[in-house]
C-alpha positions in Angstrom: 162.9 279.7 155.5 165.8 282.1 155.4 168.0 280.6 158.0 171.1 281.0 155.9 170.5 284.3 154.2 173.7 286.1 153.4 175.7 283.0 154.3 178.3 281.5 151.9 178.5 277.8 152.2 181.1 275.4 150.6 180.2 271.7 150.2 182.9 269.3 149.0 181.6 266.3 147.0 178.5 268.4 146.6 177.4 267.2 143.2 175.8 264.0 144.2 174.4 261.8 147.1 174.6 263.4 150.5 176.5 266.4 149.2 173.7 267.2 146.7 171.0 266.8 149.2 172.9 269.1 151.5 173.3 271.7 148.8 169.6 271.6 148.0 168.7 272.0 151.7 171.0 275.0 152.3 169.7 276.5 149.1 166.1 276.2 150.3 167.1 277.9 153.4 168.5 281.0 151.7 172.2 280.2 151.5 174.7 280.9 148.7 175.9 277.4 148.0 179.2 276.6 146.2 179.7 272.9 145.4 183.2 271.6 144.9 183.5 268.3 143.1 185.7 266.6 140.5 182.8 265.4 138.5 182.0 268.2 136.0 179.1 266.4 134.4 177.3 266.0 137.7 178.1 269.5 138.5 176.6 270.8 135.3 173.5 268.7 135.9 173.1 270.1 139.4 173.3 273.6 138.0 170.8 272.8 135.2 168.4 271.4 137.8 168.5 274.5 139.9 168.7 277.2 137.3 168.3 280.6 138.9 169.2 279.4 142.3 172.1 281.0 144.4 174.2 278.0 143.4 177.8 277.7 141.9 180.0 274.8 140.9 183.7 274.6 140.9 185.7 271.6 139.8 188.0 271.0 142.7 190.2 268.1 143.5 190.5 268.2 147.4 193.7 266.1 147.3 195.4 268.8 145.2 196.4 271.7 147.5 196.8 274.1 144.6 193.3 273.2 143.3 191.8 274.0 146.7 193.8 277.1 147.1 192.7 278.5 143.7 189.1 277.6 144.5 189.2 279.4 147.9 190.7 282.5 146.3 187.9 282.7 143.7 185.2 282.4 146.4 186.9 285.1 148.5 187.3 287.3 145.5 183.6 287.1 144.6 182.0 286.9 147.9 184.4 288.2 150.4 183.9 285.5 153.0 183.1 281.8 153.7 180.7 281.2 156.5 180.4 277.4 156.4 182.6 274.7 155.1 181.2 271.2 154.9 183.9 268.5 154.2 181.6 266.0 152.7 183.8 264.4 149.9 184.9 260.8 150.5 185.6 257.6 148.7 185.8 253.9 149.6 188.3 251.3 148.3 187.4 248.3 150.4 189.4 245.2 150.9 190.5 243.0 153.9 193.9 243.8 155.5 195.4 240.8 153.7 194.2 241.9 150.2 194.4 245.7 150.5 197.0 247.2 148.1 199.1 250.2 149.1 197.3 252.1 146.3 193.9 251.4 147.8 195.2 252.6 151.2 196.8 255.8 149.8 193.8 256.7 147.7 191.4 256.8 150.5 193.8 258.6 152.9 194.4 261.2 150.3 190.7 262.1 149.7 189.1 261.4 153.1 191.9 262.7 155.3 194.4 264.9 153.5 191.6 266.3 151.5 189.7 267.4 154.7 193.0 268.9 156.0 193.7 270.8 152.9 190.1 272.4 152.7 190.0 273.1 156.4 193.4 274.7 156.7 192.9 277.0 153.7 189.3 278.0 154.4 189.7 278.5 158.2 192.4 281.1 157.6 189.7 283.3 156.2 187.2 282.4 158.9 189.8 283.4 161.4 190.1 286.8 159.8 186.4 287.2 159.9 186.1 286.0 163.5 183.3 283.5 162.8 182.5 280.4 160.9 181.3 276.7 161.1 183.2 273.7 159.8 181.5 270.3 159.5 183.3 267.1 158.8 181.8 263.9 157.4 182.8 261.1 159.8 181.0 257.6 159.9 179.7 255.3 162.5 182.4 252.9 161.3 185.0 255.4 162.6 183.4 254.7 166.1 183.1 251.0 166.0 185.2 249.7 163.0 184.0 247.6 160.1 185.3 244.4 158.3 187.3 245.1 155.1 187.6 248.9 155.6 191.0 249.4 157.3 191.6 252.5 155.0 188.2 254.1 155.4 187.9 253.5 159.1 191.3 254.9 159.7 190.2 258.2 157.9 186.9 258.5 159.6 188.5 257.9 163.0 191.0 260.5 162.0 188.4 263.0 161.0 186.8 262.6 164.4 190.2 263.3 166.1 190.8 266.2 163.9 187.4 267.7 164.6 188.3 267.7 168.4 191.7 269.3 167.8 190.3 272.0 165.5 187.5 272.8 167.9 189.9 273.5 170.6 192.3 275.5 168.4 189.7 277.6 166.6 187.0 278.1 169.2 188.4 281.3 170.6 188.5 282.5 167.1 184.7 282.4 166.9 184.8 279.1 164.8 182.8 276.0 165.6 184.0 272.6 164.3 181.8 269.5 164.4 181.4 266.1 162.7 178.4 264.1 161.6 178.7 260.3 161.6 176.1 258.7 159.2 174.9 255.2 159.6 173.6 253.2 156.7 172.2 255.7 154.2 170.2 255.0 151.0 172.5 256.7 148.4 173.0 255.8 144.8 175.5 253.1 145.9 172.7 251.2 147.5 171.2 250.4 144.1 174.1 248.0 143.5 173.7 246.2 146.8 171.8 242.9 146.8 168.4 243.1 148.5 169.5 240.5 151.1 172.3 242.7 152.1 170.0 245.7 152.5 167.7 243.7 154.6 170.6 242.7 156.8 171.7 246.4 157.2 168.1 247.3 158.1 167.9 244.6 160.6 171.1 245.9 162.4 169.5 249.3 162.8 167.1 249.8 165.8 164.7 251.9 163.8 164.6 249.1 161.2 165.3 251.1 158.1 168.1 253.0 156.2 168.5 256.6 156.5 168.2 259.0 153.6 170.7 261.7 152.4 168.2 264.3 153.6 168.6 263.0 157.2 172.4 263.9 157.1 171.7 267.2 155.3 169.4 268.2 158.2 172.1 267.4 160.7 174.6 269.6 158.8 172.1 272.4 158.6 171.4 272.2 162.4 175.2 272.2 163.3 175.8 275.1 160.9 173.0 277.2 162.3 172.7 279.5 165.3 170.6 276.9 166.9 173.9 275.1 167.6 175.9 278.1 168.6 177.1 276.4 171.8 178.0 273.1 170.2 181.6 272.4 169.1 183.9 269.4 169.1 181.1 266.9 168.9 180.5 264.0 166.6 176.7 263.7 166.0 175.7 260.1 165.0 172.8 260.0 162.6 172.4 256.3 162.4 168.9 255.2 163.5 170.4 254.1 166.8 173.0 251.8 165.4 175.7 253.0 167.7 174.5 253.4 171.3 
């Protein structure tokens, strides 16, 4: 499938988990994929796994505006454009309100909210010049209904949903679509550390009776980035097995 032939796609947090699956899907559909991540070892492993593919890795700290700016400049210098930005990078530092430290609060805000702002502001300037582009943000179902022990994470994901709507309004007439994907419980590497009983509880809360897979989120990103979604902007697509209805 050549759905993304001649398209340049940036994926933050692209070296593992949902980001890696997304990179692989866009590669399989003809895209030129550039993964931004702070983990150089995982980035090198990704490149090794896909030798010969139209895949690049840049070590980028999304919380560092200079790091993002330099990475954007390199992409533009080499490719001349950016067609799709997927703001996938994110972290968790969970604790109850009573126990959450200011450091835990700020670390999550910096990556999940400020990082998305940094990448979108700097990349969208080039999309505006080109008159086209698609920006996709990683939200979460917890940003829609909250979650115990995740004040910081929920605040960022609710914020991402809000920013998505604002940017869709501001950038729509510039030819740029902005949407978000809100994953439910997804079987990523983190799940291997969760007790089986907890996993069963999570599955029990999901109407489809199972966890999702990273590929499920990648497929949602691919749809929203494609011409099939050319009249969709400002939306948050829940990919959660029916968890939030």
